BATOR-957957 format. One line per field, with one value per residue (C-alpha): residue in one letter; x negated, y, z negated. Coordinates in Angstrom, 2 decimals. Layout:
code	A / ...
x	X / ...
y	Y / ...
z	Z / ...
This chain:
code	M / K / K / R / M / N / L / M / V / V / A / A / L / L / L / L / T / A / A / C / K / K / E / A / V / N / D / K / E / I / L / L / D / S / L / S / A / P / R / P / K / T / M / P / E / I / R / P / E / F / K / V / P / A / D / G / K / Y / P / Q / M / T / F / E / N / E / E / H / D / F / G / T / I / K / Q / G / D / K / P / T / Y / E / F / E / F / K / N / T / G / E / A / D / L / I / I / M / A / A / K / G / S / C / G / C / T / V / P / E / Y / P / K / T / P / I / K / V / G / E / S / G / K / I / K / V / S / F / D / S / K / G / K / S / G / E / T / T / K / T / V / S / I / M / C / N / T / K / E / G / S / K / I / L / K / I / K / S / N / I / E / V / P / K / K / N
x	-20.83 / -20.29 / -20.14 / -17.56 / -15.39 / -15.61 / -14.41 / -11.51 / -10.40 / -10.65 / -8.82 / -6.06 / -5.61 / -5.64 / -2.69 / -0.98 / -1.07 / 0.16 / 3.03 / 5.37 / 5.26 / 6.70 / 3.46 / 2.83 / 0.59 / -2.11 / -1.89 / -2.63 / -5.63 / -6.99 / -6.54 / -8.32 / -11.26 / -11.50 / -11.77 / -15.01 / -16.42 / -18.91 / -17.47 / -18.64 / -20.89 / -18.67 / -15.61 / -15.12 / -14.94 / -11.41 / -11.94 / -15.08 / -17.33 / -17.13 / -20.31 / -19.65 / -18.96 / -22.11 / -19.95 / -18.58 / -15.03 / -12.45 / -8.69 / -6.21 / -2.80 / -0.34 / 3.09 / 6.60 / 7.11 / 4.89 / 7.61 / 11.31 / 14.16 / 16.68 / 19.00 / 21.16 / 21.42 / 22.90 / 20.69 / 19.88 / 20.03 / 17.22 / 16.79 / 14.14 / 12.53 / 10.15 / 7.56 / 6.63 / 3.06 / 1.00 / -2.73 / -3.75 / -7.45 / -10.21 / -10.53 / -8.57 / -6.71 / -6.99 / -5.01 / -6.88 / -4.38 / -1.15 / -0.13 / 2.70 / 2.48 / 4.19 / 5.67 / 9.08 / 7.55 / 6.41 / 5.02 / 4.83 / 2.21 / 0.87 / -2.11 / -3.39 / -5.21 / -3.25 / -4.68 / -5.16 / -1.86 / -0.04 / 2.67 / 3.48 / 5.57 / 4.95 / 8.17 / 8.76 / 11.26 / 12.20 / 13.75 / 15.61 / 16.41 / 16.02 / 15.08 / 17.04 / 16.91 / 14.65 / 11.94 / 9.02 / 6.71 / 3.88 / 2.15 / -1.49 / -2.70 / -6.50 / -7.62 / -10.33 / -9.86 / -12.39 / -10.54 / -10.24 / -6.75 / -3.18 / -0.60 / 3.23 / 6.01 / 9.47 / 11.95 / 15.62 / 17.87 / 19.03 / 22.57 / 23.29 / 26.69 / 28.85 / 29.89 / 33.63
y	3.66 / 1.23 / -1.73 / 0.23 / 0.99 / -2.78 / -3.89 / -1.51 / -2.75 / -6.33 / -5.60 / -3.99 / -6.81 / -9.22 / -7.19 / -6.90 / -10.59 / -11.29 / -8.77 / -11.28 / -13.80 / -13.86 / -14.53 / -15.60 / -14.06 / -16.56 / -15.65 / -12.01 / -12.91 / -15.04 / -12.16 / -9.97 / -12.39 / -12.63 / -8.90 / -8.68 / -11.36 / -10.28 / -10.37 / -13.50 / -12.66 / -14.78 / -12.51 / -10.13 / -6.33 / -5.09 / -1.85 / -0.30 / 1.84 / 5.47 / 7.57 / 11.19 / 13.28 / 15.40 / 18.44 / 17.19 / 17.72 / 15.20 / 14.66 / 14.77 / 12.86 / 15.05 / 13.39 / 14.82 / 11.90 / 8.78 / 6.91 / 6.10 / 4.63 / 2.60 / 2.71 / -0.28 / -2.76 / -6.04 / -9.14 / -9.79 / -5.96 / -4.81 / -1.05 / 1.35 / 4.49 / 6.85 / 8.47 / 11.72 / 13.10 / 15.91 / 16.05 / 18.94 / 18.28 / 19.44 / 16.44 / 14.24 / 11.42 / 7.93 / 5.08 / 1.68 / -0.40 / -0.35 / -3.57 / -4.42 / -5.99 / -8.94 / -10.42 / -8.50 / -5.19 / -4.15 / -0.82 / 0.62 / 3.25 / 5.58 / 4.02 / 7.32 / 9.96 / 12.67 / 16.11 / 18.75 / 20.22 / 17.47 / 15.26 / 11.54 / 8.96 / 5.64 / 3.62 / 0.90 / -1.99 / -3.91 / -7.43 / -8.26 / -11.90 / -13.98 / -11.19 / -9.82 / -7.07 / -4.24 / -4.52 / -2.28 / -2.95 / -1.10 / -0.35 / 0.32 / 2.47 / 2.30 / 5.62 / 7.91 / 10.26 / 10.90 / 8.52 / 5.68 / 4.76 / 5.80 / 3.77 / 4.41 / 2.71 / 1.49 / 0.39 / -0.93 / -2.70 / -5.78 / -7.19 / -10.89 / -11.44 / -13.50 / -16.92 / -17.71
z	-5.54 / -2.67 / -5.04 / -7.12 / -4.08 / -2.86 / -6.16 / -6.43 / -2.84 / -4.03 / -7.16 / -5.38 / -2.82 / -5.78 / -7.51 / -4.21 / -3.62 / -7.13 / -7.05 / -5.30 / -7.91 / -11.19 / -13.30 / -16.73 / -19.06 / -18.48 / -14.61 / -15.68 / -17.76 / -14.88 / -12.40 / -14.77 / -15.11 / -11.25 / -10.94 / -12.81 / -10.95 / -8.03 / -4.54 / -2.60 / 0.39 / 2.80 / 1.95 / 5.14 / 4.58 / 3.85 / 5.81 / 7.61 / 5.22 / 6.42 / 6.08 / 4.77 / 8.03 / 9.12 / 8.63 / 5.30 / 6.48 / 5.78 / 6.52 / 3.75 / 3.59 / 1.94 / 1.33 / 0.72 / -1.46 / -2.61 / -3.98 / -2.92 / -4.84 / -2.69 / -5.61 / -6.14 / -3.20 / -2.29 / -2.48 / 1.46 / 2.38 / 4.71 / 3.77 / 5.49 / 4.46 / 6.29 / 4.11 / 5.87 / 5.47 / 6.98 / 7.62 / 5.27 / 5.72 / 7.86 / 10.22 / 12.34 / 10.06 / 11.14 / 9.58 / 10.17 / 8.32 / 5.94 / 4.05 / 1.97 / -1.52 / -0.04 / 3.14 / 2.11 / 2.45 / 5.99 / 6.94 / 10.52 / 10.79 / 13.50 / 15.40 / 16.86 / 15.29 / 13.32 / 14.19 / 11.24 / 10.49 / 12.31 / 10.79 / 10.78 / 9.39 / 7.66 / 8.08 / 5.46 / 5.61 / 2.82 / 2.95 / -0.63 / 0.36 / -2.54 / -4.97 / -7.79 / -10.60 / -10.83 / -8.12 / -7.29 / -4.19 / -2.80 / 0.58 / 0.76 / 3.32 / 4.32 / 6.19 / 6.66 / 3.71 / 1.24 / -1.34 / 1.45 / 0.62 / -0.68 / -2.40 / -1.50 / -3.95 / -3.14 / -5.71 / -5.87 / -8.19 / -6.53 / -7.18 / -6.66 / -5.13 / -7.58 / -6.53 / -6.62
């Protein structure tokens, strides 16, 4: 199961890295081939592996929305959105990292544990400079829930200003 989880994390990171590029069909085939390859031993761990808690209790991140659509925006706009969540589990929630699918998507997350029953926010900023058309970006959250991660999505339709 540990190998499977590591492969899933590597796959997610590869997909996130490729998300900022417009890729050809051949690139997708190469990406899929690389996902089946064993992970090099020199590659650092993406996140620490958590053991099953002695009491078997985990935190649970429950979001009001896991996806946000900014609608139509102008190229160069920098909208932000706060994803609100609550720890509905049975242990303190710890977010170790949050990473956008590219440099244009920047998350800010709580650095302190979220107690059971408490709420928190993940603020996501998106820079539309150089982008156009329908765009979807993701934020990957690494945390100590049973699943170990959560994916949030932002969407927008970016209009390019007309040149006179």
